[in-house]
Backbone as ProteinMPNN parsed JSONL, in Angstrom:
{"seq_chain_A": "MEYKTDVTDSHERNEELQWARIMASGNSAAGMAVVFIQKLCTAFHELGPAWEAAGLKENQLDFFKHRMAARIKKVLSVLELNGLGNISGCDEFHNLLKKTESAVSLEELASLTEPVHMINHKLCDALEGKI", "coords_chain_A": {"N_chain_A": [[50.545, 6.861, 1.519], [48.57, 9.04, -0.322], [45.228, 8.715, -1.445], [44.178, 9.102, -4.758], [41.832, 10.309, -7.167], [40.043, 10.321, -10.273], [37.501, 11.136, -10.46], [35.04, 13.524, -11.0], [32.503, 14.405, -10.291], [31.061, 15.726, -7.439], [29.569, 14.366, -5.455], [30.045, 11.624, -6.017], [32.809, 11.655, -5.828], [33.268, 12.363, -3.1], [32.12, 10.14, -1.915], [33.797, 8.054, -2.838], [36.233, 8.872, -1.708], [35.579, 8.615, 0.97], [35.28, 5.83, 1.2], [37.94, 5.125, 0.716], [39.198, 6.25, 2.972], [38.074, 4.696, 5.016], [38.962, 2.139, 4.267], [41.704, 2.514, 4.501], [42.049, 2.876, 7.164], [42.895, 0.852, 8.834], [41.168, -0.612, 10.273], [40.052, -3.587, 9.952], [37.56, -4.888, 9.968], [35.699, -2.844, 9.407], [36.683, -2.082, 6.916], [36.335, -4.445, 5.366], [33.577, -4.634, 5.531], [32.854, -2.424, 3.996], [33.747, -3.329, 1.488], [31.945, -5.487, 0.986], [29.51, -4.142, 1.148], [29.746, -2.463, -1.046], [29.858, -4.348, -3.096], [27.261, -5.321, -2.968], [25.781, -2.979, -3.497], [26.668, -2.415, -6.084], [25.664, -4.654, -7.438], [22.873, -4.22, -7.274], [22.798, -1.785, -8.625], [23.377, -2.593, -11.167], [21.325, -4.359, -11.714], [18.994, -2.731, -11.748], [19.236, -0.942, -14.118], [19.412, -3.006, -16.027], [16.905, -4.153, -15.852], [15.317, -1.956, -16.633], [16.151, -1.735, -19.278], [14.933, -3.824, -20.425], [16.295, -6.208, -20.286], [16.003, -8.4, -18.718], [14.167, -11.326, -17.752], [10.972, -12.1, -16.468], [10.747, -14.657, -15.395], [13.133, -15.022, -14.13], [13.064, -14.048, -11.626], [13.171, -15.44, -9.072], [15.829, -16.333, -9.076], [17.292, -13.872, -9.078], [16.29, -12.685, -6.741], [17.282, -14.455, -4.814], [20.076, -14.138, -5.222], [20.474, -11.383, -4.632], [19.503, -11.263, -2.011], [21.334, -12.966, -0.76], [23.644, -11.425, -0.937], [22.952, -9.25, 0.703], [22.667, -10.604, 3.135], [25.324, -11.369, 3.508], [26.604, -8.904, 3.979], [25.297, -8.185, 6.381], [26.133, -10.336, 7.984], [28.952, -9.963, 8.108], [29.012, -7.506, 9.45], [27.68, -8.173, 11.897], [29.252, -10.32, 12.932], [31.512, -8.941, 13.576], [30.947, -7.202, 15.629], [29.512, -4.984, 14.83], [26.863, -4.934, 14.344], [24.846, -3.301, 15.245], [25.079, -0.747, 14.313], [24.191, 2.406, 12.815], [21.935, 2.066, 10.195], [21.838, -0.673, 9.985], [19.333, -1.721, 10.797], [17.781, -0.835, 8.664], [18.937, -2.372, 6.679], [18.116, -4.92, 7.416], [15.376, -4.629, 6.966], [15.473, -4.17, 4.203], [16.322, -6.665, 3.357], [14.044, -8.206, 3.931], [12.228, -6.996, 2.132], [13.473, -7.604, -0.261], [13.404, -10.418, -0.299], [10.685, -10.784, -0.394], [9.808, -9.688, -2.746], [7.651, -9.479, -5.544], [7.978, -9.202, -8.186], [10.335, -8.553, -10.841], [10.498, -5.882, -11.381], [9.746, -4.724, -8.956], [11.87, -5.626, -7.38], [14.043, -4.394, -8.69], [13.381, -1.794, -8.12], [14.44, -1.326, -5.672], [16.943, -0.329, -5.861], [17.718, 2.428, -5.427], [17.002, 2.78, -2.644], [18.914, 0.948, -1.577], [21.267, 2.292, -2.168], [20.994, 4.576, -0.56], [21.003, 3.435, 2.014], [23.548, 2.396, 1.964], [25.068, 4.769, 2.099], [24.387, 5.589, 4.715], [25.356, 3.442, 6.28], [28.099, 3.535, 5.639], [28.785, 6.057, 6.645], [28.365, 5.531, 9.363], [30.27, 3.509, 9.742], [32.614, 4.936, 9.219], [32.578, 6.553, 11.424], [33.406, 4.776, 13.318], [36.093, 4.429, 13.039]], "CA_chain_A": [[50.223, 7.39, 0.208], [47.227, 9.611, -0.405], [44.418, 8.191, -2.54], [43.8, 10.088, -5.766], [40.757, 9.849, -8.03], [39.741, 11.197, -11.409], [36.071, 11.41, -10.414], [34.818, 14.968, -10.868], [31.224, 14.641, -9.632], [31.387, 15.884, -6.016], [28.939, 13.302, -4.673], [30.794, 10.389, -6.25], [34.167, 11.857, -5.317], [33.225, 12.27, -1.643], [31.824, 8.748, -1.615], [35.015, 7.291, -3.09], [37.229, 9.254, -0.716], [35.164, 8.026, 2.243], [35.661, 4.41, 1.156], [39.397, 5.059, 0.845], [39.54, 6.517, 4.375], [37.702, 3.523, 5.818], [39.859, 1.043, 3.903], [43.066, 2.832, 4.961], [42.039, 3.115, 8.606], [43.464, -0.252, 9.596], [40.06, -1.351, 10.882], [39.754, -4.583, 8.921], [36.121, -5.172, 9.942], [35.045, -1.751, 8.683], [37.126, -2.161, 5.529], [35.662, -5.552, 4.686], [32.161, -4.273, 5.428], [32.757, -1.547, 2.825], [33.877, -4.169, 0.294], [30.707, -6.221, 0.744], [28.453, -3.156, 0.889], [29.901, -2.004, -2.427], [29.461, -5.447, -3.98], [25.8, -5.323, -2.957], [25.315, -1.775, -4.18], [26.941, -2.605, -7.511], [24.716, -5.641, -7.973], [21.582, -3.554, -7.469], [22.953, -0.75, -9.646], [23.365, -3.274, -12.465], [19.999, -4.954, -11.876], [18.039, -1.683, -12.118], [19.315, -0.619, -15.548], [19.117, -4.195, -16.842], [15.449, -4.256, -15.879], [14.804, -0.848, -17.446], [16.5, -1.987, -20.68], [14.226, -5.059, -20.801], [17.296, -7.258, -20.411], [15.715, -9.491, -17.792], [12.87, -11.991, -17.926], [10.281, -12.258, -15.183], [10.973, -15.987, -14.83], [14.41, -14.978, -13.429], [12.846, -13.385, -10.334], [13.686, -16.211, -7.935], [17.286, -16.31, -9.158], [17.811, -12.578, -8.646], [15.949, -12.496, -5.315], [18.242, -15.241, -4.044], [21.395, -13.519, -5.342], [20.505, -10.115, -3.9], [19.344, -11.567, -0.584], [22.602, -13.526, -0.288], [24.591, -10.308, -0.757], [22.526, -8.517, 1.905], [23.008, -11.448, 4.29], [26.778, -11.312, 3.696], [26.897, -7.627, 4.65], [24.834, -8.284, 7.765], [26.991, -11.284, 8.681], [30.235, -9.299, 8.373], [28.786, -6.514, 10.501], [27.336, -8.821, 13.169], [30.398, -11.085, 13.433], [32.563, -8.016, 14.013], [30.45, -6.287, 16.651], [28.988, -3.774, 14.201], [25.486, -5.235, 13.958], [23.878, -2.316, 15.757], [25.372, 0.604, 13.841], [23.145, 3.057, 12.033], [21.754, 1.49, 8.873], [21.616, -2.123, 10.061], [17.884, -1.99, 10.799], [17.325, -0.646, 7.29], [19.396, -3.522, 5.901], [17.209, -6.032, 7.735], [14.132, -4.358, 6.229], [15.782, -4.379, 2.796], [16.344, -8.116, 3.157], [12.636, -8.642, 3.87], [11.646, -6.515, 0.875], [14.102, -8.362, -1.348], [12.89, -11.787, -0.283], [9.237, -10.81, -0.646], [9.495, -9.042, -4.028], [6.791, -10.317, -6.386], [8.317, -8.956, -9.592], [11.659, -7.968, -11.051], [10.348, -4.432, -11.279], [9.781, -4.409, -7.524], [13.235, -5.857, -6.931], [14.872, -3.338, -9.268], [13.037, -0.517, -7.492], [15.183, -1.21, -4.414], [18.283, 0.184, -6.151], [17.985, 3.694, -4.729], [17.077, 2.543, -1.197], [20.204, 0.33, -1.262], [22.26, 3.359, -2.229], [20.839, 5.442, 0.624], [21.466, 2.672, 3.18], [24.993, 2.358, 1.788], [25.592, 6.016, 2.676], [24.19, 5.575, 6.166], [26.299, 2.494, 6.866], [29.476, 4.029, 5.486], [28.939, 7.135, 7.619], [28.502, 4.895, 10.681], [31.569, 2.82, 9.773], [33.665, 5.949, 9.343], [32.55, 6.988, 12.817], [34.018, 3.74, 14.149], [37.541, 4.338, 12.812]], "C_chain_A": [[48.776, 7.883, 0.218], [46.499, 9.041, -1.624], [44.036, 9.33, -3.477], [42.729, 9.482, -6.655], [40.58, 10.823, -9.184], [38.254, 11.532, -11.476], [35.862, 12.9, -10.172], [33.486, 15.305, -10.209], [31.453, 14.653, -8.116], [30.787, 14.787, -5.148], [29.75, 12.007, -4.799], [32.209, 10.485, -5.69], [34.199, 11.712, -3.801], [32.974, 10.843, -1.184], [33.107, 7.908, -1.733], [36.091, 7.604, -2.054], [36.872, 8.692, 0.663], [35.547, 6.542, 2.285], [37.162, 4.259, 1.358], [39.82, 5.29, 2.298], [39.239, 5.305, 5.241], [38.673, 2.379, 5.546], [41.271, 1.274, 4.455], [43.171, 2.944, 6.478], [42.748, 2.032, 9.409], [42.413, -1.062, 10.326], [39.559, -2.355, 9.842], [38.265, -4.904, 8.84], [35.379, -4.097, 9.156], [35.422, -1.799, 7.203], [36.434, -3.273, 4.762], [34.169, -5.288, 4.565], [31.955, -3.377, 4.209], [32.834, -2.366, 1.537], [32.552, -4.859, -0.015], [29.509, -5.3, 0.514], [28.536, -2.702, -0.568], [29.552, -3.092, -3.432], [27.937, -5.505, -4.086], [25.254, -4.15, -3.755], [25.517, -1.911, -5.691], [25.958, -3.58, -8.133], [23.352, -4.998, -8.226], [21.668, -2.49, -8.556], [23.09, -1.333, -11.053], [21.987, -3.87, -12.75], [18.988, -3.913, -12.356], [18.082, -1.328, -13.593], [19.023, -1.814, -16.459], [17.611, -4.389, -16.955], [14.864, -3.181, -16.798], [15.071, -1.061, -18.939], [15.84, -3.262, -21.213], [15.207, -6.213, -21.029], [17.076, -8.443, -19.504], [14.338, -10.068, -18.086], [12.272, -12.276, -16.565], [10.514, -13.637, -14.567], [12.331, -16.087, -14.112], [14.278, -14.375, -12.024], [13.461, -14.163, -9.177], [15.208, -16.221, -7.903], [17.837, -14.996, -8.609], [17.458, -12.271, -7.191], [16.964, -13.227, -4.443], [19.622, -14.581, -4.053], [21.494, -12.231, -4.517], [20.371, -10.35, -2.392], [20.643, -12.128, -0.007], [23.63, -12.425, -0.062], [24.239, -9.48, 0.483], [22.915, -9.304, 3.153], [24.512, -11.425, 4.562], [27.176, -10.016, 4.395], [26.51, -7.709, 6.116], [25.713, -9.225, 8.582], [28.332, -10.652, 9.052], [30.072, -8.296, 9.512], [28.559, -7.178, 11.853], [28.51, -9.583, 13.759], [31.491, -10.183, 14.0], [32.065, -6.946, 14.972], [29.89, -4.994, 16.109], [27.51, -3.92, 13.818], [24.438, -4.259, 14.444], [24.165, -0.904, 15.265], [24.21, 1.127, 12.993], [23.113, 2.473, 10.624], [21.468, -0.002, 8.91], [20.137, -2.472, 10.07], [17.321, -1.856, 9.389], [17.756, -1.808, 6.397], [18.531, -4.749, 6.173], [15.874, -5.847, 7.005], [14.324, -4.557, 4.729], [15.788, -5.874, 2.466], [14.916, -8.648, 3.046], [11.984, -8.228, 2.557], [12.205, -7.288, -0.318], [13.503, -9.755, -1.432], [11.406, -11.87, -0.618], [8.842, -10.156, -1.971], [8.699, -10.009, -4.91], [7.051, -10.095, -7.878], [9.745, -8.418, -9.666], [11.606, -6.45, -10.963], [10.421, -3.996, -9.816], [11.195, -4.572, -6.971], [14.159, -4.743, -7.425], [14.594, -1.982, -8.613], [13.77, -0.306, -6.167], [16.582, -0.615, -4.618], [18.591, 1.464, -5.381], [17.957, 3.528, -3.21], [18.392, 1.881, -0.77], [21.287, 1.4, -1.215], [22.19, 4.247, -0.978], [21.302, 4.729, 1.897], [22.988, 2.564, 3.148], [25.619, 3.605, 2.42], [25.512, 5.996, 4.193], [25.188, 4.636, 6.846], [27.74, 2.983, 6.761], [29.759, 5.185, 6.438], [29.165, 6.553, 9.016], [29.845, 4.176, 10.805], [32.704, 3.826, 9.917], [33.716, 6.491, 10.757], [33.209, 5.998, 13.774], [35.544, 3.676, 14.004], [38.278, 5.465, 13.523]], "O_chain_A": [[47.88, 7.202, 0.715], [47.084, 8.904, -2.699], [43.617, 10.397, -3.028], [42.718, 8.271, -6.875], [40.924, 12.0, -9.08], [37.799, 12.146, -12.441], [36.44, 13.47, -9.247], [33.346, 16.38, -9.626], [31.984, 13.687, -7.568], [31.429, 14.325, -4.205], [30.093, 11.381, -3.797], [32.739, 9.516, -5.145], [35.061, 11.014, -3.267], [33.543, 10.39, -0.19], [33.446, 7.148, -0.825], [36.781, 6.702, -1.579], [37.76, 8.333, 1.436], [36.074, 6.061, 3.288], [37.609, 3.371, 2.085], [40.705, 4.598, 2.8], [40.041, 4.926, 6.094], [39.15, 1.727, 6.475], [41.951, 0.32, 4.832], [44.269, 3.093, 7.014], [43.157, 2.272, 10.545], [42.726, -2.087, 10.932], [38.755, -2.021, 8.971], [37.755, -5.167, 7.751], [34.523, -4.411, 8.328], [34.575, -1.58, 6.337], [35.992, -3.067, 3.631], [33.557, -5.688, 3.575], [30.987, -3.551, 3.469], [32.072, -2.125, 0.601], [32.085, -4.821, -1.153], [28.595, -5.646, -0.234], [27.514, -2.573, -1.241], [29.013, -2.802, -4.5], [27.393, -5.714, -5.17], [24.366, -4.317, -4.591], [24.636, -1.56, -6.476], [25.471, -3.351, -9.24], [22.749, -5.212, -9.277], [20.724, -2.309, -9.324], [22.927, -0.606, -12.033], [21.537, -3.882, -13.896], [18.209, -4.183, -13.27], [17.054, -1.406, -14.266], [18.453, -1.651, -17.538], [17.1, -4.744, -18.017], [14.015, -3.473, -17.64], [14.288, -0.607, -19.774], [16.151, -3.72, -22.313], [14.97, -7.085, -21.865], [17.864, -9.389, -19.51], [13.458, -9.38, -18.604], [12.977, -12.647, -15.627], [10.482, -13.776, -13.345], [12.644, -17.132, -13.543], [15.275, -14.213, -11.32], [14.202, -13.59, -8.379], [15.812, -16.129, -6.834], [18.742, -15.0, -7.774], [18.255, -11.655, -6.483], [17.448, -12.68, -3.452], [20.266, -14.477, -3.009], [22.47, -12.016, -3.798], [21.053, -9.703, -1.597], [21.011, -11.796, 1.12], [24.402, -12.482, 0.894], [25.127, -9.06, 1.225], [23.432, -8.736, 4.114], [24.932, -11.457, 5.719], [28.002, -10.035, 5.308], [27.294, -7.347, 6.993], [26.007, -8.945, 9.744], [28.794, -10.792, 10.184], [30.895, -8.244, 10.427], [29.175, -6.791, 12.846], [28.748, -9.506, 14.964], [32.302, -10.622, 14.815], [32.693, -5.897, 15.113], [29.795, -4.005, 16.837], [26.981, -3.113, 13.053], [23.265, -4.377, 14.09], [23.555, 0.048, 15.752], [23.367, 0.363, 12.524], [24.139, 2.398, 9.949], [20.909, -0.544, 7.956], [19.727, -3.428, 9.412], [16.49, -2.659, 8.966], [17.038, -2.187, 5.472], [18.248, -5.527, 5.262], [15.311, -6.811, 6.486], [13.426, -5.062, 4.055], [15.308, -6.285, 1.409], [14.618, -9.452, 2.162], [11.269, -9.018, 1.939], [11.481, -7.585, -1.269], [13.138, -10.217, -2.513], [10.926, -12.908, -1.073], [7.654, -10.08, -2.286], [9.025, -11.192, -5.01], [6.419, -10.725, -8.726], [10.286, -7.902, -8.688], [12.562, -5.812, -10.52], [11.084, -3.012, -9.486], [11.658, -3.746, -6.185], [14.963, -4.214, -6.659], [15.475, -1.123, -8.561], [13.721, 0.787, -5.603], [17.32, -0.419, -3.652], [19.639, 1.557, -4.743], [18.819, 4.088, -2.534], [18.932, 2.215, 0.285], [22.126, 1.403, -0.314], [23.22, 4.617, -0.416], [21.922, 5.347, 2.762], [23.64, 2.633, 4.19], [26.582, 3.506, 3.182], [26.474, 6.352, 4.874], [25.791, 4.988, 7.861], [28.511, 2.848, 7.711], [30.859, 5.282, 6.981], [30.034, 7.011, 9.757], [30.484, 4.229, 11.856], [33.654, 3.586, 10.663], [34.787, 6.854, 11.243], [33.533, 6.348, 14.909], [36.21, 2.959, 14.751], [39.504, 5.547, 13.443]]}, "name": "protein", "num_of_chains": 1, "seq": "MEYKTDVTDSHERNEELQWARIMASGNSAAGMAVVFIQKLCTAFHELGPAWEAAGLKENQLDFFKHRMAARIKKVLSVLELNGLGNISGCDEFHNLLKKTESAVSLEELASLTEPVHMINHKLCDALEGKI"}
């Protein structure tokens, strides 16, 4: 069955179709990596707007640093356990983990939203190359 989407924005549509191709490839490691990458990306994409809307308090920094770092570690673990720890984007994920763990403010943490998105693209491109 072919995957269909109602997304009209070409960037978002191509992204969604790429995820579908990876998930449908039968490569369970690549498919699960996509799942955890998207969970991470979604978490950051919710954190950024919440910060901008003044919906977060600075005393929550340690909580959010821990949550985001745990999601990054899960992506890295899935990749490494499945022989994908050296694909394009992994080095950037290790650097993202350091930046996440060393963030000194929620604003700094929220500012990582776009870098996460760009690494997501790089990793998904590399994963698609593995299928």
